C-alpha positions in Angstrom: 170.6 234.6 153.3 168.6 231.9 155.2 165.1 231.7 154.2 163.8 229.9 157.4 165.6 229.9 160.8 164.1 227.9 163.7 165.7 229.0 166.8 165.2 226.6 170.1 161.7 226.1 169.3 159.5 224.3 172.0 155.8 223.6 172.0 153.7 221.4 174.5 149.8 220.5 174.5 148.3 219.9 177.8 151.5 219.6 179.5 153.0 217.0 177.0 156.2 218.7 175.0 155.9 217.9 171.3 158.8 219.6 170.2 161.9 220.0 172.4 164.3 222.7 171.5 164.2 222.4 167.8 166.6 224.4 165.7 167.3 224.5 162.0 168.5 226.7 159.1 167.3 226.5 155.8 169.2 228.4 153.3 167.1 230.4 150.3 166.5 228.3 147.3 167.0 224.9 149.0 164.5 222.0 148.4 164.3 220.7 152.3 162.6 217.5 153.5 161.6 216.9 157.0 161.2 213.2 157.3 159.8 211.3 160.4 156.9 209.0 161.6 153.5 210.5 162.8 153.7 211.9 166.4 157.4 213.1 165.8 156.3 216.8 165.7 156.5 217.5 162.0 153.3 219.1 161.4 153.5 221.0 164.9 156.9 222.6 163.7 155.6 223.1 160.1 152.4 225.0 161.6 154.8 227.2 163.4 157.1 227.9 160.8 153.9 228.6 158.5 152.7 231.1 161.1 149.4 229.4 161.6 150.7 228.0 165.3 152.9 229.6 168.1 155.8 228.2 169.8 155.7 228.2 173.8 159.2 229.4 173.6 161.9 229.7 171.0 161.2 231.9 167.9 160.9 231.5 164.0 162.7 233.9 161.2 161.4 234.1 157.7 163.9 236.0 155.5 165.3 237.7 158.5 161.8 238.9 159.8 161.0 237.3 163.1 157.3 235.7 163.2 154.8 235.8 165.0 156.3 239.5 165.3 156.5 240.4 161.6 152.6 238.9 161.3 151.3 239.4 157.9 154.8 240.7 156.8 156.4 237.3 157.0 153.4 235.3 155.9 153.1 237.2 152.4 156.5 235.3 151.7 154.9 231.9 152.6 152.6 229.6 150.7 151.2 226.7 152.9 149.8 223.5 152.0 148.4 221.5 155.0 147.6 217.8 154.7 144.0 218.2 154.3 142.3 219.4 151.1 141.0 222.8 151.2 139.9 223.6 147.6 136.2 223.6 147.1 134.8 220.5 145.2 131.9 222.5 144.3 133.7 225.3 142.2 135.9 224.6 139.1 139.7 224.8 139.0 139.6 228.6 137.7 137.0 229.6 140.1 138.9 228.4 143.1 142.1 230.1 141.8 139.9 233.5 141.4 138.5 233.2 144.9 141.8 232.7 146.4 143.2 235.6 144.3 140.6 237.9 145.7 141.4 236.9 149.2 144.8 238.2 148.6 143.5 241.6 147.4 144.1 241.2 143.5 141.9 243.0 141.1 139.4 240.9 139.0 141.6 241.4 136.0 144.9 240.4 138.0 143.1 237.5 139.4 142.2 236.4 136.1 145.6 236.8 134.8 147.4 235.1 137.5 145.0 232.3 137.2 145.4 231.7 133.6 149.4 231.6 134.7 149.2 229.2 137.4 146.7 226.9 135.6 149.1 226.7 132.8 152.2 226.1 135.2 150.4 223.3 137.1 149.3 221.7 133.5 145.7 222.3 134.1 144.5 224.5 131.5 142.5 222.0 130.0 140.4 221.3 133.3 140.0 224.8 134.1 136.2 224.8 133.9 135.9 221.3 135.6 134.3 221.2 138.9 137.2 220.2 141.5 134.9 217.2 142.6 135.7 215.6 139.3 139.4 216.1 139.5 141.8 213.1 140.6 143.8 213.4 143.7 146.9 214.5 141.9 145.1 217.1 140.0 143.5 218.7 143.2 146.7 218.8 144.9 148.3 220.6 142.1 145.4 223.1 142.1 146.1 223.4 145.7 149.8 224.3 145.3 148.9 226.7 142.7 146.8 228.5 145.3 150.1 229.1 147.2 152.0 230.4 144.3 150.6 233.8 143.8 153.1 236.7 143.4 155.4 237.2 146.3 155.4 233.8 147.6 159.3 232.7 148.1 158.7 229.7 150.2 156.5 226.8 149.6 155.5 224.5 152.8 153.8 221.2 152.0 152.7 219.0 154.9 152.6 215.3 153.6 151.2 216.3 150.3 151.5 212.9 148.3 149.4 211.2 151.0 146.6 209.1 148.9 148.8 209.5 145.5 149.1 206.7 143.3 153.0 206.2 142.5 152.6 207.6 139.2 150.9 210.8 140.3 153.6 211.0 143.3 156.3 211.0 140.7 154.7 213.7 138.5 153.8 215.7 141.9 157.5 215.6 143.3 158.9 216.6 139.5 156.7 219.7 139.8 158.0 220.4 143.1 161.7 220.3 141.6 160.7 222.6 138.9 159.1 225.0 141.2 162.3 224.9 143.4 164.4 225.5 140.2 162.5 228.4 139.5 163.9 230.1 143.1 161.1 229.1 145.4 162.6 227.6 148.5 160.6 224.0 149.2 159.8 222.9 152.5 158.4 219.3 152.1 157.1 217.3 155.2 157.1 213.3 154.5 157.2 210.0 156.0 158.1 208.6 152.5 161.6 208.1 151.7 161.2 208.3 148.1 159.4 211.7 148.4 162.5 212.8 150.5 165.0 211.6 147.8 163.7 214.5 145.6 165.1 217.1 148.0 168.7 218.4 148.0 168.7 218.5 152.2 167.0 216.4 154.3 166.1 216.5 158.2 165.1 213.5 160.3 162.8 214.2 163.0 161.8 211.9 165.9 160.6 212.6 169.3 160.1 216.3 169.0 163.9 216.7 167.5 165.8 217.0 164.6 168.2 214.0 165.0 170.1 214.0 161.9 170.3 216.6 158.8 172.3 216.4 155.7 172.1 215.7 151.8 170.6 212.4 150.9 173.8 210.6 149.6 175.9 211.9 152.8 173.1 210.7 155.0 173.5 207.3 153.5 176.9 206.9 153.4 177.4 208.2 157.2 174.8 205.6 158.2 177.4 202.9 157.7 174.6 200.7 155.8 176.3 199.0 152.9 173.4 196.6 152.0 170.0 195.7 152.8 169.1 192.2 152.0 165.5 191.3 151.1 164.5 187.8 152.3 160.8 186.6 151.4 159.7 183.2 153.1 156.5 181.2 152.9 156.3 181.2 156.7 157.4 184.0 159.0 158.1 183.3 162.3 160.3 184.1 165.5 162.1 180.8 164.6 163.2 182.7 161.2 163.9 186.1 162.8 166.3 184.3 165.4 168.2 182.6 162.9 168.6 186.0 160.9 169.5 187.6 164.1 172.1 185.4 164.9 173.8 185.7 161.7 175.8 189.2 162.6 175.6 191.5 165.9 175.8 194.1 163.6 172.9 193.3 161.2 169.5 194.9 162.1 166.5 192.5 161.2 163.5 194.2 160.1 160.0 192.6 159.3 158.5 193.0 155.9 155.1 192.0 154.7 156.6 188.9 152.8 159.5 188.2 155.0 162.4 189.8 156.3 164.8 192.6 155.8 168.6 192.7 157.1 170.1 196.1 157.3 174.0 195.6 157.2 177.0 197.7 157.4 179.2 195.1 155.4 178.5 193.2 152.7 180.9 190.1 153.1 179.2 186.7 152.6 176.1 187.9 154.3 173.8 186.6 151.5 175.6 183.0 151.7 175.1 182.9 155.4 171.4 183.7 155.2 170.9 180.7 152.9 172.8 178.5 155.2 171.0 179.8 158.6 167.3 179.1 156.7 168.7 175.8 155.3 169.7 174.9 159.1 166.0 175.5 160.6 164.5 173.7 157.3 163.3 176.8 155.7 163.8 178.1 152.1 163.6 181.6 151.1 161.4 182.3 148.0 163.5 185.4 147.3 166.7 186.7 148.3 167.8 190.0 146.9 170.4 192.7 147.8 169.4 196.4 147.1 170.7 199.9 148.1 169.5 200.9 151.7 166.5 203.3 151.3 166.3 206.6 153.5 163.7 204.7 155.5 166.7 202.1 156.4 168.9 205.0 157.0 166.1 206.5 159.5 165.9 203.2 161.2 169.5 202.6 161.7 169.8 206.1 163.0 166.8 206.4 165.4 165.9 202.5 165.7 162.4 204.0 165.3 159.8 202.6 162.6 159.1 204.8 160.1 155.5 205.7 159.1 153.4 202.5 158.5 155.7 200.4 160.2 154.9 198.8 163.8 157.6 198.0 166.2 157.5 194.5 167.4 158.8 193.0 170.8 162.4 192.6 170.9 163.6 189.2 170.3 166.0 187.1 172.3 169.4 188.4 171.1 170.9 191.6 172.6 169.2 194.7 171.9 168.0 193.6 168.5 164.5 194.4 167.7 162.2 193.4 164.6 160.2 196.0 163.0 157.2 195.6 160.8 157.3 197.6 157.4 
């Protein structure tokens, strides 16, 4: 059975269409990542699936029950973690969980038992009596996930949960989500970060209110046609360098990075050597040239020609339809 079915959902705000006939089907037990930049409609779709927002047209089903017609019946299956922190910083971790358990109608003894279980599950038992204001970002996010995992929850929905976490905390948090998924909970993760999406077993790319591509991470990379990404660091970035790189191959996309440029190519034959010669011809030397496996952000760019979150599209340069994008 499918955990989530989205059927031709549309949503507009003030006459502006945010979602345009979105459909997807997520099997039960899957770890699904929805990846795309800000403004692509991810959060709107997520809130509709979670039942906190309503579509203008189309429908959502949770385990075969149509929402919002199913109302509370569907919401009891869903644990929803929005972008904004919602746990009280003035209460302890234990007090927060007991409070949320009470909202769900658990008795005091049931609330205490579930709180103990969830604190252990999240690795927060040693911090149970500490005020949340003293928690690190990763600890607070784990606590908030705990509030969404009381008995009966079969789907965990998280909207940009790793925002603001350092790399170590992000890695630990994604490991936690994998363990939750391995315990039979369907995980629906919304993110703009390719490394986060890599944790999922199925990924959907969203852009301009539509799902533009969907598959397993490895298949998305293979089907993109990208074989290599070449990182090129230079002392002085300029349009002249960008033009020189863009002239190398009509099938290589040029992307601007903080330290230089990146070439996204669907073949690897002698491209690095061509880069060295092109820079030498204009009197420039690279401080680093490195070939790496294309990331999911690279695959997203190849599929949409849209800059991922944190990127800024720059004006097209004077070679065909080639564009530079700042990472």
